[in-house]
Backbone as CSV, one residue per row, in Angstrom:
resi,resn,N_x,N_y,N_z,CA_x,CA_y,CA_z,C_x,C_y,C_z
1,MET,70.854,52.849,105.060,71.204,51.879,106.065,72.102,52.492,107.120
2,GLY,72.916,53.490,106.754,73.832,54.130,107.687,73.106,54.807,108.830
3,LEU,71.986,55.484,108.514,71.220,56.169,109.551,70.587,55.161,110.495
4,LEU,70.050,54.088,109.953,69.434,53.050,110.772,70.475,52.400,111.681
5,SER,71.638,52.122,111.143,72.715,51.529,111.951,73.132,52.480,113.063
6,ALA,73.202,53.766,112.751,73.592,54.754,113.752,72.562,54.823,114.875
7,VAL,71.308,54.817,114.531,70.249,54.902,115.543,70.217,53.640,116.398
8,LEU,70.326,52.480,115.762,70.286,51.233,116.512,71.563,51.010,117.330
9,GLY,72.669,51.547,116.858,73.938,51.383,117.561,74.165,52.399,118.652
10,LEU,73.326,53.422,118.711,73.495,54.494,119.694,73.524,53.999,121.137
11,PRO,72.689,53.066,121.529,72.752,52.613,122.931,74.085,51.951,123.289
12,PHE,74.817,51.468,122.300,76.087,50.800,122.560,77.285,51.749,122.493
13,ALA,77.061,53.001,122.157,78.151,53.965,122.021,78.958,54.110,123.317
14,PRO,78.331,54.224,124.482,79.137,54.346,125.710,80.030,53.120,125.955
15,ILE,79.548,51.963,125.579,80.347,50.748,125.752,81.560,50.786,124.823
16,ARG,81.357,51.219,123.584,82.475,51.316,122.645,83.507,52.335,123.118
17,VAL,83.038,53.440,123.671,83.952,54.461,124.193,84.742,53.904,125.370
18,LEU,84.077,53.182,126.249,84.747,52.595,127.404,85.796,51.567,126.977
19,ILE,85.473,50.755,125.997,86.429,49.767,125.490,87.620,50.479,124.862
20,SER,87.370,51.509,124.095,88.446,52.269,123.463,89.354,52.906,124.520
21,LEU,88.759,53.461,125.554,89.533,54.063,126.645,90.385,53.011,127.338
22,GLY,89.835,51.855,127.569,90.579,50.766,128.196,91.769,50.340,127.349
23,GLU,91.592,50.305,126.035,92.688,49.936,125.142,93.805,50.978,125.179
24,VAL,93.437,52.247,125.247,94.436,53.315,125.316,95.210,53.221,126.628
25,ILE,94.507,52.990,127.719,95.167,52.864,129.022,96.096,51.660,129.031
26,GLN,95.643,50.541,128.509,96.471,49.333,128.467,97.737,49.571,127.643
27,GLU,97.608,50.228,126.518,98.769,50.511,125.673,99.781,51.375,126.423
28,ARG,99.289,52.388,127.125,100.184,53.291,127.870,100.896,52.552,129.004
29,VAL,100.189,51.705,129.709,100.792,50.936,130.802,101.870,50.010,130.258
30,GLU,101.592,49.340,129.154,102.579,48.446,128.559,103.813,49.205,128.097
31,GLN,103.624,50.410,127.567,104.763,51.224,127.155,105.644,51.555,128.356
32,GLU,105.026,51.949,129.448,105.797,52.308,130.643,106.477,51.096,131.259
33,LEU,105.836,49.947,131.208,106.440,48.748,131.774,107.727,48.370,131.057
34,HIS,107.793,48.626,129.773,108.943,48.222,128.977,109.866,49.385,128.625
35,ASP,109.662,50.541,129.243,110.485,51.712,128.967,111.760,51.653,129.817
36,PRO,112.925,51.606,129.180,114.175,51.532,129.944,114.392,52.728,130.869
37,ALA,113.921,53.902,130.496,114.097,55.077,131.347,113.305,54.934,132.646
38,VAL,112.097,54.397,132.556,111.281,54.175,133.753,111.950,53.135,134.646
39,ALA,112.476,52.081,134.031,113.157,51.033,134.793,114.382,51.602,135.499
40,ARG,115.129,52.426,134.809,116.324,53.018,135.416,115.961,53.886,136.616
41,ARG,114.912,54.698,136.480,114.480,55.538,137.611,114.061,54.684,138.802
42,GLU,113.361,53.598,138.524,112.930,52.712,139.604,114.135,52.079,140.296
43,LEU,115.122,51.657,139.527,116.330,51.083,140.111,117.118,52.125,140.909
44,GLU,117.148,53.354,140.412,117.831,54.421,141.147,117.131,54.715,142.467
45,ARG,115.801,54.722,142.450,115.047,54.982,143.693,115.293,53.897,144.733
46,ILE,115.306,52.637,144.306,115.508,51.554,145.270,116.940,51.577,145.788
47,GLU,117.888,51.959,144.943,119.283,52.057,145.393,119.441,53.182,146.415
48,GLU,118.790,54.322,146.166,118.836,55.431,147.126,118.199,55.028,148.449
49,ALA,117.087,54.306,148.385,116.433,53.842,149.606,117.335,52.866,150.355
50,SER,118.086,52.070,149.621,119.011,51.128,150.246,120.140,51.872,150.953
51,VAL,120.660,52.907,150.318,121.735,53.704,150.916,121.247,54.375,152.199
52,ARG,119.999,54.818,152.200,119.427,55.454,153.396,119.034,54.433,154.454
53,GLY,119.100,53.158,154.112,118.765,52.113,155.068,117.272,51.860,155.213
54,GLU,116.494,52.281,154.234,115.045,52.127,154.298,114.578,50.757,153.819
55,VAL,115.416,50.069,153.050,115.067,48.744,152.538,116.241,47.796,152.757
56,THR,115.930,46.522,152.802,116.960,45.515,153.004,117.562,45.094,151.661
57,ALA,118.664,44.368,151.740,119.307,43.874,150.523,118.389,42.907,149.779
58,ASP,117.596,42.137,150.527,116.647,41.216,149.886,115.586,41.977,149.098
59,GLU,115.116,43.080,149.657,114.108,43.886,148.958,114.692,44.518,147.694
60,VAL,115.948,44.958,147.797,116.615,45.531,146.625,116.736,44.465,145.530
61,ALA,117.160,43.274,145.915,117.312,42.190,144.940,115.973,41.833,144.303
62,GLU,114.918,41.837,145.094,113.589,41.510,144.567,113.141,42.541,143.535
63,VAL,113.329,43.817,143.850,112.935,44.877,142.915,113.776,44.808,141.650
64,GLU,115.082,44.610,141.804,115.941,44.508,140.632,115.518,43.334,139.741
65,HIS,115.223,42.209,140.361,114.788,41.030,139.607,113.485,41.317,138.848
66,ARG,112.551,41.981,139.512,111.263,42.295,138.885,111.439,43.263,137.708
67,VAL,112.273,44.300,137.901,112.473,45.299,136.849,113.168,44.677,135.641
68,VAL,114.223,43.914,135.885,114.940,43.283,134.784,114.035,42.269,134.083
69,GLY,113.224,41.566,134.845,112.289,40.617,134.250,111.283,41.297,133.339
70,ARG,110.804,42.463,133.755,109.867,43.225,132.914,110.518,43.616,131.603
71,LEU,111.766,44.058,131.677,112.448,44.494,130.461,112.781,43.319,129.552
72,ALA,112.972,42.150,130.150,113.358,40.973,129.374,112.171,40.296,128.700
73,THR,110.946,40.538,129.196,109.784,39.888,128.593,109.454,40.558,127.270
74,PRO,109.073,39.766,126.281,108.733,40.350,124.980,107.460,41.173,125.072
75,ARG,107.408,42.174,124.257,106.218,43.019,124.200,105.104,42.292,123.475
76,SER,103.872,42.693,123.773,102.728,42.079,123.100,102.685,42.544,121.649
77,ALA,102.020,41.789,120.815,101.912,42.118,119.394,101.199,43.446,119.197
78,GLY,100.184,43.705,120.003,99.447,44.958,119.891,100.302,46.159,120.221
79,GLU,101.155,46.005,121.218,102.019,47.106,121.609,103.051,47.387,120.528
80,MET,103.623,46.330,119.957,104.619,46.522,118.897,103.980,47.141,117.662
81,ALA,102.761,46.777,117.354,102.071,47.344,116.200,101.798,48.827,116.431
82,ALA,101.371,49.170,117.637,101.088,50.572,117.952,102.364,51.397,117.886
83,GLU,103.473,50.825,118.330,104.740,51.543,118.306,105.223,51.759,116.880
84,SER,104.995,50.800,116.002,105.445,50.925,114.627,104.626,51.947,113.857
85,GLU,103.425,52.270,114.320,102.579,53.261,113.666,103.066,54.674,113.903
86,ARG,103.884,54.849,114.928,104.347,56.212,115.276,105.473,56.669,114.419
């Protein structure tokens, strides 16, 4: 039965690979969204841009609010499970 399943499932192999790739990309994006080091770098960049006068105080506040909000949101169950496997 294994050989028959393999032959019949062969046309779907590219779809399974694409789904697997999408899951890996999603996991990596979620890790970066909730990584405090990435958030700190983003806050440092916006602060430097503010000092140079490239952005307004409102833009700085908006970015800070967005970054802190990302860090404050709970991680998805899939992301926490993947992290615990490491």
